[in-house]
Backbone bond lengths (Angstrom), bond angles and torsions (degrees), N, CA, C in turn:
res aa  C-N    CA-C-N  psi(-1)  N-CA   C-N-CA  omega(-1)  CA-C   N-CA-C  phi
1 M - - - 1.490 - - 1.540 111.96 -
2 L 1.182 120.77 119.84 1.397 125.60 -179.10 1.498 110.88 -89.59
3 I 1.330 115.20 138.15 1.498 120.52 174.30 1.546 108.38 -130.30
4 R 1.267 112.37 124.63 1.442 117.12 179.59 1.553 112.67 -63.06
5 R 1.364 118.36 151.88 1.408 121.48 -174.03 1.594 110.15 -58.13
6 A 1.321 115.07 -44.23 1.479 118.44 -178.69 1.513 112.42 -58.84
7 V 1.351 116.49 -38.56 1.401 123.45 -178.62 1.566 105.31 -72.06
8 A 1.337 119.87 -45.54 1.417 120.84 -178.79 1.572 112.43 -63.91
9 E 1.228 116.85 -31.49 1.512 125.15 174.58 1.560 107.22 -63.28
10 A 1.305 114.23 -44.57 1.458 119.00 179.83 1.537 114.30 -65.55
11 I 1.369 113.71 -37.34 1.448 120.71 176.09 1.528 108.70 -63.79
12 A 1.305 114.62 -45.71 1.473 117.61 -179.11 1.455 113.39 -63.21
13 A 1.364 117.43 -29.81 1.485 123.86 -179.58 1.574 108.51 -80.30
14 G 1.342 114.75 -20.53 1.502 121.28 -179.43 1.459 110.97 84.83
15 T 1.289 120.32 20.10 1.485 123.02 172.95 1.567 111.84 -92.44
16 V 1.289 115.86 -18.42 1.464 120.24 172.98 1.532 108.55 -117.59
17 R 1.300 119.53 131.65 1.480 122.52 -175.88 1.537 110.21 -128.46
18 V 1.309 118.78 -11.65 1.436 119.55 -173.81 1.578 105.78 -139.16
19 Q 1.386 113.12 145.93 1.490 121.36 167.87 1.547 105.72 -126.48
20 Y 1.360 111.18 155.61 1.477 120.55 174.66 1.517 109.50 -122.69
21 R 1.296 112.63 140.85 1.465 114.14 178.33 1.559 107.52 -143.81
22 R 1.369 115.24 143.22 1.427 120.10 174.96 1.504 109.38 -102.58
23 W 1.384 114.96 106.52 1.436 122.95 -178.67 1.566 112.53 -124.73
24 S 1.258 116.44 147.03 1.502 114.20 175.08 1.495 113.08 -68.21
25 T 1.356 115.14 -35.77 1.484 118.43 171.61 1.529 107.90 -135.19
26 R 1.333 115.10 157.04 1.472 119.49 -178.87 1.493 113.13 -59.58
27 R 1.240 119.89 130.49 1.556 124.23 -176.29 1.472 115.51 -103.76
28 V 1.287 118.20 -11.80 1.504 120.13 177.09 1.505 108.44 -134.00
29 K 1.277 116.56 164.95 1.395 121.31 175.72 1.498 110.95 -128.97
30 V 1.325 117.52 165.02 1.435 124.04 179.94 1.574 111.11 -56.31
31 G 1.285 118.21 128.72 1.460 117.24 -177.28 1.540 116.13 98.75
32 T 1.383 116.15 -10.47 1.433 120.08 -179.93 1.550 112.73 -61.62
33 W 1.258 115.99 133.80 1.465 116.54 174.65 1.614 106.74 -99.23
34 I 1.360 116.77 128.50 1.420 122.94 174.87 1.519 108.83 -105.04
35 H 1.265 118.91 122.34 1.388 121.96 -178.25 1.588 109.96 -89.08
36 T 1.315 114.02 123.30 1.506 117.81 -178.71 1.533 107.99 -125.96
37 P 1.346 119.41 172.27 1.425 120.81 178.64 1.529 115.19 -61.66
38 V 1.380 117.53 -18.84 1.488 117.93 -172.82 1.521 105.13 -108.39
39 G 1.361 121.60 -0.64 1.521 118.88 177.54 1.543 107.71 139.92
40 V 1.294 113.15 -161.59 1.440 119.86 -171.49 1.501 108.03 -104.60
41 I 1.399 112.47 126.24 1.508 122.46 176.23 1.490 108.01 -100.25
42 V 1.339 116.86 120.93 1.523 123.77 179.40 1.508 113.96 -93.70
43 V 1.342 115.43 129.24 1.500 120.06 174.41 1.576 105.01 -75.51
44 D 1.311 121.62 120.53 1.454 122.38 -177.78 1.603 106.82 -100.75
45 A 1.322 117.09 -28.92 1.533 118.80 -173.63 1.516 105.22 -161.56
46 I 1.279 114.01 151.06 1.506 118.40 173.49 1.570 106.81 -147.97
47 T 1.363 115.75 128.33 1.382 119.46 178.19 1.503 109.28 -142.84
48 E 1.317 114.76 148.96 1.521 119.71 175.24 1.522 110.63 -77.83
49 V 1.359 113.67 135.96 1.515 118.52 179.61 1.507 109.17 -124.98
50 D 1.318 113.74 156.59 1.468 120.74 170.42 1.488 109.73 -81.06
51 P 1.263 121.41 112.50 1.489 123.41 -177.70 1.464 114.82 -54.32
52 A 1.405 115.57 -29.59 1.471 121.23 -176.59 1.608 107.89 -75.00
53 S 1.248 117.44 -15.36 1.416 119.26 -174.09 1.574 110.28 -94.42
54 L 1.350 118.52 -6.95 1.391 119.84 -176.33 1.557 109.77 -76.37
55 T 1.422 113.82 150.59 1.371 121.33 -174.06 1.552 108.15 -131.08
56 D 1.337 115.08 173.99 1.441 119.26 173.49 1.469 114.89 -57.51
57 D 1.327 118.10 -25.95 1.484 122.55 176.35 1.486 111.96 -68.80
58 D 1.465 114.91 -32.25 1.377 116.02 178.39 1.542 114.33 -79.05
59 A 1.343 111.14 -26.62 1.509 113.86 177.56 1.532 118.90 -73.65
60 R 1.337 116.18 -26.92 1.384 120.66 -175.16 1.522 112.40 -66.18
61 P 1.362 122.09 -42.51 1.480 123.57 176.10 1.478 112.48 -60.97
62 A 1.414 117.17 -19.44 1.364 120.32 -178.05 1.601 113.62 -95.65
63 G 1.368 113.11 7.71 1.367 120.27 -178.20 1.475 120.00 85.34
64 E 1.330 116.91 11.47 1.480 122.52 -177.47 1.462 108.63 -108.90
65 T 1.306 116.36 154.84 1.442 120.05 -175.76 1.559 108.65 -90.34
66 S 1.312 119.19 -18.80 1.460 118.46 -179.00 1.443 105.75 -150.81
67 V 1.367 114.70 166.09 1.469 122.99 173.81 1.484 111.62 -67.87
68 A 1.357 114.95 -34.14 1.525 115.88 177.89 1.587 107.89 -68.33
69 Q 1.271 122.70 -36.58 1.367 119.78 175.41 1.534 112.95 -69.31
70 L 1.303 118.30 -35.83 1.433 121.73 172.60 1.525 111.19 -56.75
71 R 1.285 117.68 -52.87 1.468 124.00 -177.82 1.519 110.04 -58.27
72 K 1.226 123.00 -29.08 1.487 124.23 -179.75 1.526 108.86 -65.24
73 G 1.295 118.16 -24.88 1.484 120.83 -176.33 1.517 112.78 -87.36
74 F 1.365 115.12 -9.08 1.472 117.29 -179.63 1.543 109.75 -65.46
75 R 1.296 115.88 142.11 1.476 120.67 176.53 1.487 103.99 -119.90
76 G 1.446 116.53 -179.47 1.369 121.63 176.87 1.550 111.30 85.28
77 A 1.311 111.06 177.37 1.449 118.43 -178.79 1.514 111.72 -73.83
78 D 1.346 115.67 146.78 1.525 118.71 -175.84 1.491 113.70 -55.67
79 G 1.305 116.54 -33.77 1.467 118.85 -176.35 1.531 114.74 -85.51
80 D 1.307 115.07 -0.94 1.520 117.91 176.52 1.497 110.37 -72.49
81 P 1.401 116.61 150.56 1.473 124.45 172.84 1.475 112.92 -54.25
82 V 1.335 118.14 150.09 1.456 122.73 171.46 1.521 103.29 -112.30
83 W 1.366 112.52 135.68 1.538 121.98 -174.96 1.499 107.64 -114.79
84 R 1.360 113.38 132.26 1.469 118.88 169.10 1.552 109.32 -97.46
85 I 1.350 116.31 121.88 1.447 120.09 -175.32 1.488 110.55 -118.77
86 E 1.259 114.28 113.14 1.442 117.36 177.14 1.511 110.62 -83.49
87 V 1.387 115.70 131.86 1.429 122.29 -170.33 1.610 109.11 -127.02
88 S 1.277 112.67 158.53 1.513 115.77 170.02 1.596 106.00 -151.27
89 F 1.317 113.88 168.04 1.405 120.27 -178.39 1.473 114.01 -88.16
90 G 1.257 120.42 123.93 1.514 125.82 -173.16 1.492 119.04 -99.71
91 G 1.474 109.96 4.86 1.447 116.74 176.61 1.509 113.80 100.60
92 E 1.207 116.44 -171.22 1.530 123.23 -176.41 1.513 106.65 -66.41
93 D 1.336 118.39 145.95 1.424 124.77 176.73 1.570 110.23 -59.02
94 P 1.343 123.11 117.40 1.450 120.03 -176.20 1.559 112.57 -66.44
95 R 1.314 114.66 -15.50 1.451 113.28 178.65 1.609 114.59 -73.91
96 I 1.331 114.78 -12.50 1.371 119.89 177.72 1.550 110.79 -72.71
97 A 1.325 116.89 -47.06 1.533 120.63 172.96 1.534 109.23 -63.38
98 L 1.330 119.66 -37.72 1.397 122.01 -174.34 1.542 111.42 -66.33
99 R 1.346 113.71 -44.34 1.459 116.17 -176.12 1.567 112.44 -70.89
100 E 1.277 121.36 -16.35 1.349 126.50 177.35 1.578 112.85 -85.64
101 D 1.381 113.42 -15.49 1.425 116.72 -177.65 1.456 110.36 -84.06
102 D 1.344 116.78 106.64 1.460 115.83 -179.74 1.563 108.29 -121.60
103 D 1.366 113.25 15.98 1.571 120.26 176.93 1.559 102.28 -86.40
104 L 1.362 113.28 78.27 1.466 116.13 -176.64 1.511 111.96 -110.49
105 T 1.324 115.56 137.95 1.448 122.20 173.31 1.517 111.10 -74.05
106 D 1.351 113.96 168.47 1.459 117.61 175.90 1.578 112.48 -58.36
107 D 1.393 111.10 -33.88 1.566 116.70 -179.05 1.569 107.18 -72.44
108 D 1.352 114.57 -40.25 1.476 115.56 173.32 1.419 118.21 -53.01
109 L 1.386 112.78 -49.14 1.461 120.86 -178.64 1.517 109.51 -64.39
110 A 1.362 117.11 -41.82 1.426 117.98 -177.37 1.533 109.72 -64.23
111 A 1.331 115.91 -40.38 1.423 118.96 -178.84 1.561 113.73 -63.13
112 L 1.403 112.76 -41.82 1.527 117.45 178.25 1.524 111.84 -65.76
113 R 1.445 113.44 -40.71 1.427 112.93 -178.26 1.534 113.57 -71.07
114 A 1.378 114.05 -23.51 1.456 116.88 174.93 1.517 110.47 -72.89
115 K 1.329 121.31 -30.39 1.502 120.75 179.40 1.579 104.84 -74.98
116 V 1.317 122.87 -34.33 1.429 122.57 175.94 1.545 110.85 -67.59
117 D 1.250 115.21 -38.58 1.460 123.97 177.02 1.558 108.79 -56.76
118 A 1.428 110.66 -48.57 1.481 118.05 -171.27 1.590 104.13 -68.76
119 M 1.243 126.48 -37.95 1.345 127.28 177.27 1.591 109.72 -58.52
120 D 1.283 116.55 -39.77 1.566 118.24 174.57 1.495 110.43 -70.12
121 A 1.327 114.78 -41.67 1.519 116.54 -176.73 1.525 112.88 -62.21
122 R 1.331 115.50 -34.89 1.476 117.87 -176.59 1.530 113.39 -78.32
123 A 1.343 118.58 -15.30 1.442 123.89 -167.67 1.625 104.04 -90.62
124 D 1.357 111.58 151.61 1.482 115.41 172.51 1.518 109.79 -66.92
125 S 1.309 120.34 -32.71 1.419 123.21 173.51 1.515 110.15 -132.20
126 P 1.373 120.22 123.54 1.469 121.77 -176.17 1.581 110.75 -52.09
127 W 1.275 118.13 143.98 1.406 123.15 -175.94 1.510 112.69 -144.83
128 A 1.260 118.46 -33.34 1.551 120.55 -170.00 1.524 115.77 -59.18
129 W 1.340 116.81 -57.62 1.464 120.99 173.92 1.510 114.16 -51.88
130 A 1.381 110.85 -50.64 1.478 119.04 178.12 1.550 113.12 -53.42
131 T 1.340 110.50 -39.91 1.555 112.34 -177.92 1.553 107.87 -70.85
132 L 1.269 119.38 -39.39 1.485 120.39 -174.84 1.560 105.38 -66.01
133 E 1.340 117.49 -38.89 1.504 119.93 177.49 1.485 110.30 -64.42
134 L 1.322 116.25 -41.77 1.384 119.23 -177.26 1.539 114.33 -65.15
135 I 1.357 116.23 -41.62 1.413 122.46 175.46 1.517 112.14 -66.49
136 R 1.341 117.46 -35.21 1.416 117.61 177.05 1.463 112.53 -66.35
137 D 1.374 117.20 -38.70 1.413 121.74 -176.99 1.571 117.64 -85.74
138 H 1.448 110.32 -15.45 1.484 111.06 178.84 1.653 104.19 -140.56
139 P 1.342 112.66 74.72 1.465 115.25 175.32 1.517 112.34 -70.85
140 A 1.403 121.50 157.77 1.379 125.34 176.80 1.513 115.85 51.86
141 V 1.418 110.14 43.04 1.378 121.58 174.25 1.450 114.08 -113.47
142 L 1.274 125.19 133.76 1.565 122.52 -175.04 1.538 109.04 -52.82
143 A 1.348 110.31 142.07 1.465 118.08 177.68 1.503 112.88 -53.68
144 A 1.284 116.95 -43.93 1.473 118.07 -177.61 1.559 111.65 -62.46
145 D 1.351 116.89 -38.08 1.462 120.59 175.85 1.545 113.24 -66.76
146 L 1.269 114.13 -37.55 1.504 119.87 175.98 1.538 109.96 -66.49
147 G 1.296 114.70 -47.10 1.461 120.30 179.61 1.547 110.88 -58.73
148 A 1.253 115.59 -40.23 1.474 119.15 -178.05 1.533 114.83 -65.46
149 R 1.304 113.88 -27.42 1.414 120.31 173.08 1.533 115.45 -66.99
150 L 1.336 116.41 -24.18 1.437 126.80 172.97 1.501 113.20 -97.64
151 G 1.282 117.61 0.88 1.405 120.07 -175.34 1.461 113.60 72.44
152 L 1.315 123.04 30.34 1.411 127.69 -169.44 1.591 103.46 -126.42
153 G 1.401 113.01 142.54 1.472 120.79 174.56 1.521 107.23 -77.60
154 R 1.347 114.78 159.28 1.562 122.57 -177.71 1.490 108.67 -57.07
155 D 1.316 115.45 -39.60 1.552 119.41 -177.57 1.498 114.27 -64.56
156 V 1.396 116.37 -23.19 1.431 119.42 178.75 1.508 109.87 -95.58
157 F 1.346 113.38 -35.54 1.532 114.59 -174.40 1.538 110.71 -72.43
158 K 1.409 119.76 -39.55 1.454 116.92 -175.81 1.426 112.88 -67.11
159 P 1.346 126.80 -41.51 1.504 123.20 174.54 1.512 110.73 -57.88
160 R 1.249 118.56 -38.55 1.482 118.82 178.31 1.523 112.57 -63.56
161 V 1.348 117.20 -39.45 1.499 119.52 179.71 1.528 109.54 -69.82
162 R 1.352 115.47 -28.28 1.514 118.56 176.81 1.600 109.47 -67.28
163 R 1.343 116.15 -33.20 1.469 114.28 174.96 1.452 116.38 -65.44
164 L 1.363 114.85 -32.36 1.387 123.11 176.21 1.593 111.92 -70.86
165 K 1.368 107.69 -40.44 1.536 114.69 177.45 1.544 110.42 -61.27
166 A 1.281 118.38 -36.96 1.458 124.14 -179.10 1.488 112.28 -63.28
167 L 1.293 116.33 -21.47 1.548 122.71 173.16 1.484 112.48 -91.59
168 G 1.394 115.63 2.08 1.413 118.75 -179.62 1.528 115.93 79.66
169 L 1.235 119.42 11.93 1.445 127.89 -168.41 1.544 111.43 -88.55
170 T 1.370 118.64 -28.00 1.539 121.63 -179.76 1.543 107.43 -132.23
171 E 1.347 112.47 162.83 1.396 118.14 171.76 1.508 111.88 -137.28
172 S 1.277 118.14 142.89 1.486 117.66 179.71 1.488 113.46 -81.97
173 L 1.278 119.20 143.45 1.431 129.37 174.38 1.518 107.76 -105.45
174 R 1.348 117.05 175.02 1.459 119.21 171.76 1.499 111.51 -56.40
175 V 1.242 116.55 -41.50 1.529 122.49 169.40 1.394 107.69 -125.03
176 G 1.386 115.36 125.13 1.488 122.45 173.86 1.531 110.47 74.15
177 Y 1.386 114.71 -153.77 1.390 126.34 -169.30 1.545 111.89 -141.93
178 R 1.363 114.58 165.20 1.505 119.54 164.78 1.493 109.69 -142.49
179 L 1.323 119.05 160.93 1.376 120.40 172.75 1.576 110.69 -71.06
180 S 1.327 114.76 140.03 1.503 119.53 175.22 1.551 108.42 -78.01
181 P 1.323 116.78 165.04 1.488 115.36 172.79 1.465 112.59 -53.04
182 R 1.276 120.98 -38.31 1.508 122.69 178.40 1.517 108.58 -65.27
183 G 1.269 117.74 -41.61 1.497 120.66 176.72 1.479 115.22 -58.72
184 E 1.417 111.26 -41.68 1.477 119.61 177.70 1.533 110.28 -58.21
185 R 1.266 110.78 -48.64 1.520 116.10 178.71 1.543 115.65 -55.63
186 V 1.328 109.68 -48.33 1.497 117.26 -177.59 1.587 108.96 -65.60
187 L 1.278 118.10 -44.48 1.445 121.06 -176.44 1.554 108.22 -72.81
188 D 1.285 117.34 -48.26 1.523 118.46 -171.76 1.527 107.40 -62.44
189 G 1.328 120.23 -43.60 1.479 117.33 178.71 1.545 115.40 -65.57
190 A 1.367 112.16 -31.08 1.447 114.40 -177.74 1.506 115.16 -75.16
191 V 1.429 112.31 -30.93 1.461 120.09 -176.63 1.623 105.74 -62.00
192 G 1.278 119.64 -28.95 1.422 120.49 -176.07 1.547 114.45 -74.61
193 Q 1.392 115.87 -5.46 1.453 116.86 178.59 1.569 112.20 -74.65
194 A 1.281 118.62 171.45 1.384 123.02 -162.20 1.569 115.02 -62.60
195 D 1.230 121.24 -49.14 1.461 122.69 -173.02 1.498 115.28 -111.99
196 S 1.327 117.15 -32.18 1.413 123.09 -172.76 1.429 111.20 -162.27
197 P 1.506 120.98 175.79 1.408 118.38 177.72 1.510 115.79 -62.86
198 T 1.292 121.90 -11.47 1.385 127.65 178.77 1.509 113.25 -102.12
199 G 1.367 113.17 -10.81 1.457 112.93 -176.55 1.470 111.80 91.84
200 H 1.341 118.82 -1.60 1.420 125.95 -171.91 1.634 104.76 -124.54
201 D 1.279 108.48 153.02 1.499 114.28 -177.36 1.559 109.67 -77.46
202 R 1.295 118.10 116.66 1.478 122.62 -178.60 1.533 112.08 -95.70
203 S 1.269 116.83 12.66 1.564 117.22 -171.94 1.564 103.95 -76.96
């Protein structure tokens, strides 16, 4: 679920408490954290509603002045259900503090490297260490261009980077990515191992 920055700012300020989406199936569940440029938006409740029953009073908590304006924002097929999603501001994105934390013990580093190793081990073709190296060597490059270097489409590459970001190893820029201080520590230490960042031959 995407939330525009201006809407996220309004949710953080408490002036917007509801969002509406037209989806064929429900795409979020209660408790979902949505990461935005201003922090975490939390899904507090979600219910299907009859769009014909919506009024101006329903539109205002969503930041719209009228139900007509609200309906203009609906996407999807006309017959798809409309969902009322109650949201609140959950605070600063915890990944921000995580990625700045590079004061890692040997055990911390070993645990993080094991998680990256596991991503590669579960994949048909290893990608995690290669992606970290690619972002280190090519910061601020479009995701589509980075993905192409690995033979991956943008829609495959970006979710993979998000998995690394969840560990605090990368951060998004206006264009592309860069390694976080935490990611630099994890990768720099690993590169010194015998054959590869994981200590295993990736040839």
